[in-house]
FIVEX-783196 format. One record per residue (C-alpha): residue number from 0; chain; x, y, z. Coordinates in Angstrom, 1 decimal. Example, Ala and Ser with C-alpha at 12.3 -4.5 7.8 and 13.67 -1.06 7.14 Angstrom:
<sites>
   k c      X      Y      Z
   0 A   12.3   -4.5    7.8
   1 A   13.7   -1.1    7.1
</sites>
This chain:
<sites>
   k c      X      Y      Z
   0 A   16.4  213.6   23.7
   1 A   16.8  216.7   21.6
   2 A   15.5  217.5   18.2
   3 A   16.9  219.6   15.4
   4 A   14.8  222.4   16.8
   5 A   16.9  222.4   20.0
   6 A   20.3  221.1   18.9
   7 A   22.8  219.8   21.5
   8 A   26.1  221.5   21.9
   9 A   29.1  219.4   20.7
  10 A   32.3  220.1   22.6
  11 A   35.8  219.5   21.2
  12 A   36.1  216.3   23.1
  13 A   32.9  215.0   21.5
  14 A   34.1  216.0   18.1
  15 A   37.3  214.1   18.6
  16 A   35.3  211.0   19.6
  17 A   33.3  211.3   16.3
  18 A   36.4  211.7   14.2
  19 A   38.0  208.6   15.9
  20 A   34.8  206.7   15.0
  21 A   35.0  207.9   11.5
  22 A   38.6  206.7   11.2
  23 A   37.6  203.1   11.9
  24 A   35.8  202.4    8.6
  25 A   38.0  204.6    6.5
  26 A   41.3  203.1    7.7
  27 A   39.8  199.6    7.3
  28 A   39.6  200.2    3.5
  29 A   43.3  201.0    3.1
  30 A   44.8  198.8    5.8
  31 A   43.3  195.6    4.3
  32 A   45.0  196.3    0.9
  33 A   48.4  195.6    2.2
  34 A   47.3  192.3    3.8
  35 A   45.8  190.9    0.6
  36 A   48.8  188.9   -0.5
  37 A   49.1  187.4    3.0
  38 A   45.4  186.5    3.0
  39 A   45.7  184.9   -0.5
  40 A   48.6  182.7    0.7
  41 A   46.8  181.8    4.0
  42 A   43.6  180.6    2.3
  43 A   45.1  179.7   -1.1
  44 A   42.5  181.8   -3.0
  45 A   42.5  183.6   -6.3
  46 A   42.6  187.3   -7.0
  47 A   38.8  187.1   -7.7
  48 A   38.1  185.9   -4.2
  49 A   40.3  188.7   -2.8
  50 A   38.4  191.2   -4.9
  51 A   35.1  189.9   -3.5
  52 A   36.4  190.3    0.0
  53 A   37.2  194.0   -0.7
  54 A   33.9  194.5   -2.6
  55 A   31.5  193.0    0.0
  56 A   32.6  195.6    2.5
  57 A   31.9  198.5    0.1
  58 A   28.6  197.1   -1.1
  59 A   27.3  196.4    2.4
  60 A   28.4  199.9    3.4
  61 A   26.7  201.4    0.4
  62 A   23.3  199.7    0.6
  63 A   22.9  200.3    4.3
  64 A   24.2  203.9    4.3
  65 A   20.8  205.6    3.9
  66 A   19.3  203.2    6.4
  67 A   22.0  204.1    8.9
  68 A   21.3  207.8    8.6
  69 A   17.5  207.3    9.1
  70 A   18.0  205.0   12.1
  71 A   20.1  207.7   13.7
  72 A   17.4  210.3   13.0
  73 A   14.7  208.0   14.5
  74 A   16.4  206.3   17.5
  75 A   19.2  208.8   18.4
  76 A   22.5  209.4   16.7
  77 A   24.7  208.7   19.7
  78 A   22.8  205.4   20.3
  79 A   23.2  204.3   16.7
  80 A   26.8  205.5   16.6
  81 A   27.6  203.3   19.7
  82 A   25.8  200.3   18.2
  83 A   27.8  200.7   15.0
  84 A   31.1  200.9   16.8
  85 A   30.2  197.8   18.9
  86 A   29.2  195.9   15.8
  87 A   32.3  197.0   14.0
  88 A   34.4  195.6   16.9
  89 A   32.5  192.3   16.8
  90 A   32.9  192.0   13.0
  91 A   36.6  192.8   13.3
  92 A   37.0  190.1   15.9
  93 A   35.2  187.6   13.5
  94 A   37.5  188.7   10.6
  95 A   40.6  188.1   12.8
  96 A   39.4  184.6   13.8
  97 A   38.1  183.5   10.4
  98 A   39.4  180.1    9.4
  99 A   38.0  180.2    5.8
 100 A   37.6  182.8    3.1
 101 A   33.8  182.4    3.3
 102 A   33.7  183.3    7.0
 103 A   36.0  186.2    6.2
 104 A   33.6  187.4    3.5
 105 A   30.7  187.3    5.9
 106 A   32.6  189.2    8.6
 107 A   33.7  191.8    6.1
 108 A   30.0  192.3    5.0
 109 A   29.1  192.8    8.7
 110 A   31.9  195.4    9.0
 111 A   30.3  197.2    6.0
 112 A   26.9  197.3    7.8
 113 A   28.6  198.6   10.9
 114 A   30.4  201.3    9.0
 115 A   27.0  202.4    7.5
 116 A   25.7  202.9   11.1
 117 A   28.7  204.9   12.2
 118 A   29.5  207.3    9.3
 119 A   26.1  209.1    8.9
 120 A   26.0  209.9   12.6
 121 A   29.3  211.8   12.4
 122 A   28.3  214.4    9.9
 123 A   24.7  214.7   11.2
 124 A   26.0  215.3   14.8
 125 A   28.5  217.9   13.6
 126 A   25.7  219.6   11.6
 127 A   23.2  219.9   14.5
 128 A   25.8  220.4   17.3
 129 A   28.0  223.1   15.9
 130 A   27.6  226.4   14.0
 131 A   29.6  229.2   12.5
 132 A   33.4  228.9   12.6
 133 A   33.3  225.8   14.8
 134 A   31.1  224.1   12.2
 135 A   33.4  225.1    9.4
 136 A   36.4  223.9   11.3
 137 A   34.8  220.6   12.1
 138 A   34.0  220.0    8.4
 139 A   37.6  220.8    7.5
 140 A   38.7  218.1   10.0
 141 A   36.0  215.7    8.5
 142 A   37.3  216.2    5.0
 143 A   41.0  215.9    6.0
 144 A   40.5  212.6    7.8
 145 A   40.2  210.8    4.4
 146 A   43.8  211.6    3.4
 147 A   45.2  210.9    6.9
 148 A   43.3  207.6    7.1
 149 A   44.7  206.6    3.7
 150 A   48.3  207.3    4.8
 151 A   47.9  205.9    8.3
 152 A   46.1  202.7    7.1
 153 A   48.7  201.8    4.5
 154 A   51.7  202.4    6.8
 155 A   50.2  200.8    9.9
 156 A   48.9  197.8    7.9
 157 A   52.2  197.2    6.2
 158 A   54.1  197.4    9.5
 159 A   51.7  195.1   11.4
 160 A   51.7  192.4    8.8
 161 A   55.5  192.5    8.3
 162 A   56.1  192.5   12.1
 163 A   53.9  189.4   12.4
 164 A   52.8  190.5   15.9
 165 A   52.4  187.5   18.2
 166 A   52.4  185.3   15.1
 167 A   49.0  186.6   14.0
 168 A   50.2  187.6   10.5
 169 A   47.4  189.4    8.5
 170 A   44.8  188.9   11.3
 171 A   46.3  191.7   13.3
 172 A   45.0  194.3   10.8
 173 A   41.5  193.4   12.0
 174 A   42.2  192.7   15.6
 175 A   43.9  196.1   16.1
 176 A   40.4  197.6   15.7
 177 A   39.3  196.1   19.1
 178 A   41.1  198.5   21.5
 179 A   40.1  201.4   19.3
 180 A   36.4  200.4   19.3
 181 A   36.6  200.0   23.1
 182 A   38.1  203.4   23.6
 183 A   35.5  205.1   21.3
 184 A   32.7  203.3   23.1
 185 A   33.9  204.4   26.5
 186 A   34.4  208.0   25.4
 187 A   31.2  208.3   23.5
 188 A   28.8  207.8   26.4
 189 A   30.5  210.7   28.4
 190 A   31.3  213.2   25.7
 191 A   28.8  212.7   22.8
 192 A   25.5  214.5   23.1
 193 A   22.3  212.7   22.0
 194 A   20.2  214.1   19.2
 195 A   17.3  212.8   17.0
 196 A   14.6  214.1   14.7
 197 A   11.0  214.1   15.9
 198 A    9.6  213.1   12.6
 199 A   12.3  211.1   10.8
 200 A   11.9  209.8    7.3
 201 A   11.1  206.1    7.0
 202 A   13.5  203.5    5.6
 203 A   13.0  202.7    1.9
 204 A   13.2  198.9    2.4
 205 A   12.0  197.9   -1.1
 206 A   14.5  200.3   -2.8
 207 A   17.3  199.0   -0.6
 208 A   16.6  195.4   -1.4
 209 A   16.4  196.1   -5.2
 210 A   19.6  198.1   -5.1
 211 A   21.3  195.2   -3.3
 212 A   20.0  192.9   -6.1
 213 A   21.4  195.2   -8.8
 214 A   24.8  195.5   -7.2
 215 A   25.1  191.7   -6.5
 216 A   24.1  191.0  -10.1
 217 A   27.1  193.0  -11.3
 218 A   29.5  192.1   -8.5
 219 A   29.3  188.3   -8.4
 220 A   29.7  187.7  -12.1
 221 A   32.6  190.1  -12.3
 222 A   34.5  188.6   -9.4
 223 A   33.6  184.9   -9.9
 224 A   33.3  184.9  -13.7
 225 A   37.0  184.2  -14.5
 226 A   37.3  181.3  -12.1
 227 A   33.9  179.8  -13.2
 228 A   34.7  180.2  -17.0
 229 A   31.8  182.6  -17.3
 230 A   29.3  179.9  -16.8
 231 A   25.5  180.3  -17.5
 232 A   24.7  181.3  -13.9
 233 A   27.2  184.1  -14.2
 234 A   25.7  185.3  -17.5
 235 A   22.2  185.0  -16.1
 236 A   23.0  187.2  -13.2
 237 A   24.4  189.8  -15.5
 238 A   21.3  189.6  -17.7
 239 A   19.2  190.3  -14.6
 240 A   20.7  193.8  -14.1
 241 A   18.5  195.6  -16.5
 242 A   15.1  194.1  -15.2
 243 A   16.2  194.8  -11.7
 244 A   17.1  198.4  -12.6
 245 A   13.7  198.9  -14.2
 246 A   12.0  197.5  -11.1
 247 A   14.1  199.8   -8.9
 248 A   13.1  202.8  -10.9
 249 A    9.4  201.9  -10.8
 250 A    9.6  201.3   -7.0
 251 A   11.3  204.6   -6.3
 252 A    8.7  206.5   -8.4
 253 A    6.0  204.8   -6.4
 254 A    7.7  205.6   -3.1
 255 A    8.0  209.2   -4.1
 256 A    4.4  209.5   -5.0
 257 A    3.4  208.0   -1.7
 258 A    5.4  210.7    0.2
 259 A    8.1  208.2    1.4
 260 A   11.6  209.5    0.9
 261 A   13.2  207.0   -1.6
 262 A   16.7  205.7   -1.4
 263 A   17.3  207.2   -4.9
 264 A   14.8  210.0   -5.4
 265 A   13.6  210.2   -9.1
 266 A   13.1  213.9   -8.8
 267 A   16.8  214.4   -8.1
 268 A   17.8  212.0  -10.9
 269 A   16.1  214.3  -13.3
 270 A   18.6  217.0  -12.6
 271 A   21.5  217.0  -15.1
 272 A   24.0  218.0  -12.4
 273 A   23.0  215.1  -10.2
 274 A   23.1  212.6  -13.1
 275 A   26.6  213.8  -14.1
 276 A   27.6  213.7  -10.4
 277 A   26.5  210.1  -10.2
 278 A   28.3  209.2  -13.4
 279 A   31.4  210.9  -12.1
 280 A   31.2  209.0   -8.8
 281 A   30.7  205.6  -10.5
 282 A   33.7  205.9  -12.8
 283 A   36.1  207.7  -10.5
 284 A   35.6  205.8   -7.2
 285 A   35.5  202.4   -9.0
 286 A   38.9  203.3  -10.6
 287 A   40.3  204.5   -7.3
 288 A   39.4  201.3   -5.4
 289 A   40.4  199.1   -8.3
 290 A   43.8  200.9   -8.6
 291 A   44.6  200.3   -4.9
 292 A   43.6  196.7   -5.1
 293 A   45.6  195.9   -8.2
 294 A   48.7  197.8   -7.2
 295 A   48.9  196.3   -3.8
 296 A   48.7  192.7   -5.2
 297 A   51.3  193.6   -7.9
 298 A   53.8  195.0   -5.5
 299 A   53.6  192.1   -3.1
 300 A   52.6  189.1   -5.2
 301 A   54.6  190.1   -8.3
 302 A   57.5  192.2   -7.2
 303 A   58.0  190.4   -3.9
 304 A   57.7  193.6   -1.8
 305 A   57.0  193.1    1.9
 306 A   53.7  194.4    3.2
 307 A   55.6  197.2    4.9
 308 A   57.3  198.2    1.6
 309 A   54.0  198.0   -0.2
 310 A   52.4  200.3    2.3
 311 A   55.2  202.8    2.1
 312 A   54.8  203.0   -1.7
 313 A   51.4  204.7   -1.2
 314 A   52.6  207.2    1.4
 315 A   53.5  209.8   -1.2
 316 A   50.1  209.4   -3.0
 317 A   48.3  209.9    0.3
 318 A   50.4  212.9    1.4
 319 A   49.9  214.6   -2.0
 320 A   46.2  213.9   -1.8
 321 A   46.0  215.5    1.7
 322 A   47.9  218.6    0.7
 323 A   46.1  219.1   -2.6
 324 A   42.7  218.6   -0.9
 325 A   43.5  221.6    1.4
 326 A   44.0  223.8   -1.7
 327 A   41.1  222.4   -3.7
 328 A   38.5  224.9   -2.4
 329 A   40.6  227.9   -3.6
 330 A   41.1  226.2   -7.0
 331 A   37.4  225.6   -7.4
 332 A   36.6  229.2   -6.5
 333 A   39.2  230.4   -9.1
 334 A   38.5  228.0  -12.0
 335 A   35.1  226.6  -11.4
 336 A   33.9  223.1  -10.5
 337 A   34.0  221.4  -13.9
 338 A   37.3  223.0  -15.0
 339 A   38.9  221.8  -11.7
 340 A   37.5  218.3  -12.4
 341 A   39.0  218.3  -15.9
 342 A   42.3  219.5  -14.6
 343 A   42.2  216.7  -11.9
 344 A   41.5  214.1  -14.6
 345 A   44.4  215.4  -16.7
 346 A   46.8  215.3  -13.8
 347 A   45.7  211.8  -12.8
 348 A   45.9  210.5  -16.3
 349 A   49.5  211.9  -16.6
 350 A   50.3  210.1  -13.4
 351 A   48.9  206.8  -14.7
 352 A   51.0  207.0  -17.8
 353 A   54.0  207.8  -15.7
 354 A   53.3  204.9  -13.4
 355 A   52.9  202.4  -16.3
 356 A   56.2  203.6  -17.8
 357 A   57.9  203.5  -14.4
 358 A   56.7  199.9  -13.7
 359 A   58.0  198.8  -17.1
 360 A   61.4  200.4  -16.6
 361 A   62.1  199.3  -13.0
 362 A   60.3  196.0  -12.9
 363 A   60.8  193.8  -10.9
 364 A   62.3  196.3   -8.4
 365 A   59.7  199.0   -7.9
 366 A   60.4  201.1   -4.8
 367 A   59.2  204.1   -2.9
 368 A   61.5  206.5   -4.7
 369 A   61.1  205.4   -8.3
 370 A   57.3  205.3   -7.8
 371 A   57.1  208.7   -6.1
 372 A   56.8  211.1   -9.1
 373 A   53.9  209.2  -10.7
 374 A   52.0  208.5   -7.4
 375 A   52.3  212.2   -6.3
 376 A   50.6  213.2   -9.6
 377 A   47.9  210.6   -9.1
 378 A   47.3  211.8   -5.5
 379 A   47.0  215.5   -6.6
 380 A   44.6  214.5   -9.5
 381 A   42.4  212.4   -7.2
 382 A   42.1  215.3   -4.6
 383 A   40.9  217.7   -7.3
 384 A   38.4  215.2   -8.6
 385 A   37.0  214.3   -5.2
 386 A   36.7  218.0   -4.3
 387 A   34.3  218.4   -7.3
 388 A   32.2  215.3   -6.7
 389 A   29.7  216.6   -4.1
 390 A   30.0  220.2   -5.4
 391 A   28.8  219.2   -8.9
 392 A   26.2  216.6   -7.7
 393 A   24.5  219.0   -5.2
 394 A   24.8  222.2   -7.3
 395 A   21.2  222.2   -8.4
 396 A   19.6  220.3   -5.5
 397 A   17.0  222.3   -3.6
 398 A   18.0  223.1    0.0
 399 A   15.1  221.0    1.4
 400 A   16.5  217.9   -0.5
 401 A   20.1  218.4    0.4
 402 A   20.1  215.5    2.8
 403 A   18.5  213.1    0.3
 404 A   21.0  214.3   -2.4
 405 A   24.0  213.8   -0.1
 406 A   22.8  210.4    0.8
 407 A   22.3  209.4   -2.8
 408 A   25.8  210.5   -3.8
 409 A   27.4  208.8   -0.8
 410 A   25.5  205.6   -1.6
 411 A   26.8  205.6   -5.2
 412 A   30.3  206.5   -3.9
 413 A   30.5  203.5   -1.6
 414 A   28.9  201.2   -4.3
 415 A   31.6  202.2   -6.7
 416 A   34.3  201.6   -4.1
 417 A   32.9  198.1   -3.8
 418 A   32.6  197.4   -7.5
 419 A   36.0  198.9   -8.5
 420 A   38.1  196.0   -7.1
 421 A   35.8  193.6   -9.0
 422 A   36.1  195.5  -12.2
 423 A   39.8  196.2  -12.4
 424 A   40.5  193.1  -10.4
 425 A   38.8  191.0  -13.1
 426 A   41.0  192.6  -15.8
 427 A   44.0  191.9  -13.7
 428 A   43.0  188.3  -12.9
 429 A   42.2  187.5  -16.6
 430 A   45.5  188.9  -17.8
 431 A   47.4  187.1  -15.1
 432 A   45.6  183.8  -15.9
 433 A   46.5  183.9  -19.6
 434 A   49.9  185.6  -19.3
 435 A   51.1  184.5  -15.9
 436 A   52.8  187.9  -15.5
 437 A   51.9  190.3  -12.7
 438 A   53.4  193.3  -14.6
 439 A   51.2  192.5  -17.6
 440 A   48.1  192.2  -15.3
 441 A   48.8  195.5  -13.7
 442 A   49.5  197.3  -17.0
 443 A   46.2  195.9  -18.4
 444 A   44.2  197.2  -15.4
 445 A   46.0  200.6  -15.5
 446 A   45.2  200.9  -19.3
 447 A   41.5  200.3  -18.6
 448 A   41.6  202.8  -15.8
 449 A   43.2  205.4  -18.1
 450 A   40.5  205.0  -20.8
 451 A   37.7  205.2  -18.2
 452 A   39.2  208.5  -16.9
 453 A   39.5  209.7  -20.5
 454 A   35.8  208.9  -21.0
 455 A   35.1  210.9  -17.8
 456 A   37.2  213.8  -19.1
 457 A   35.3  213.9  -22.4
 458 A   31.9  213.8  -20.7
 459 A   33.0  216.6  -18.3
 460 A   33.9  218.8  -21.3
 461 A   30.6  218.0  -22.9
 462 A   28.7  218.7  -19.7
 463 A   30.5  222.1  -19.3
 464 A   29.6  223.0  -22.9
 465 A   26.0  222.1  -22.3
 466 A   25.9  224.2  -19.1
 467 A   27.4  227.1  -21.0
 468 A   24.8  226.9  -23.7
 469 A   22.0  226.8  -21.2
 470 A   23.4  229.8  -19.4
 471 A   23.6  231.7  -22.7
 472 A   20.1  230.7  -23.6
 473 A   18.8  231.9  -20.2
 474 A   20.6  235.2  -20.5
 475 A   19.2  235.8  -24.0
 476 A   15.6  234.7  -23.0
 477 A   15.3  235.7  -19.2
 478 A   11.5  235.2  -19.4
</sites>
């Protein structure tokens, strides 16, 4: 075993194994979207149940992410990476064999836990195994994988479901993971170096459990509320959010005083940049996942597009995101983090308006070409916003707490991914229930997303003005 004091050398072959492992959980988010309508027809379930299926993956991923990183530090990153890939394969098999929505939900949650074991090891191994240009190059690959996974997942998922390989229908989007997991496992033992930390941070189990309680208290009422007519248990769960948040804050303060690294360190939450970064992450990533969920259901369930046609409709968005993400660093260097964020919000909001108008004009025949202008704008805006997320959140974090800060932002990011389908999915489902029109449901969800992005834009402007006032005050009173 090696420690951070004697880091292992990571060869190109090992890097490619890590990136292949990273692709698994990232593709699984997008590939499932194009199978939602088929799953709905297979199990005869509502949009709320589908939202819950998407959400449990993101929630399990989020609450176990910090734990996955610390397990890798303690027991060896290659070992935990391999365990995560194996568990992901088992969970994918269970998803593919599920004969009820409840078994599918449980298997999706298990996939989320496996993803949380895989992803932290990728970045940590790159960090300790490479330096200089090789390190920078690897991080570039790491960042670009998101855009590639988005495109590949949509196209592959749509093709597989439409092709109905061996009569498996939507199940193939999960079973396709099995040979990939096998190849990654076989390659990792030979080409991945082992590394660990001699004195790793302990796992914040109380904080993890309380955060899980907070998320479930929001998630379950949002997804099940419409179908249960917002019954008393739903409202009681929502009412429990504030007491659970208070308990989480007290627990994290106590953990920090004891010298245990908390899941959400209060010292970092006191930083204005971190608080704004978390706010940005919650709003934006919730909107992103909710947008994908609603549009996939609208194109297939409402417009009658095939899964393949639905997947193709997102290709322009993913390609625009990928290209814009490669240019985002230059833009941030030229305009600054917050200005780039505001520009990204403005471009995305323009795209959302364009998409709403396009859907109204061409409905019920939306296609790749008529959706292309709006989705390209949305993809560019998303890339600029994502490029600012970690930059803003970590801008004032001390170097010795960079790992804890990154973990906190990643946890919130994945939590928002999980809750987004529940939030916009609930708006979509409620409108569909009363109106019976998929177009009306989609437009209602897109309007809510537009106003959430408008709130984010206004808060970004206020944050920038506050930062400018602080800089001016500091320059006038340097002492």
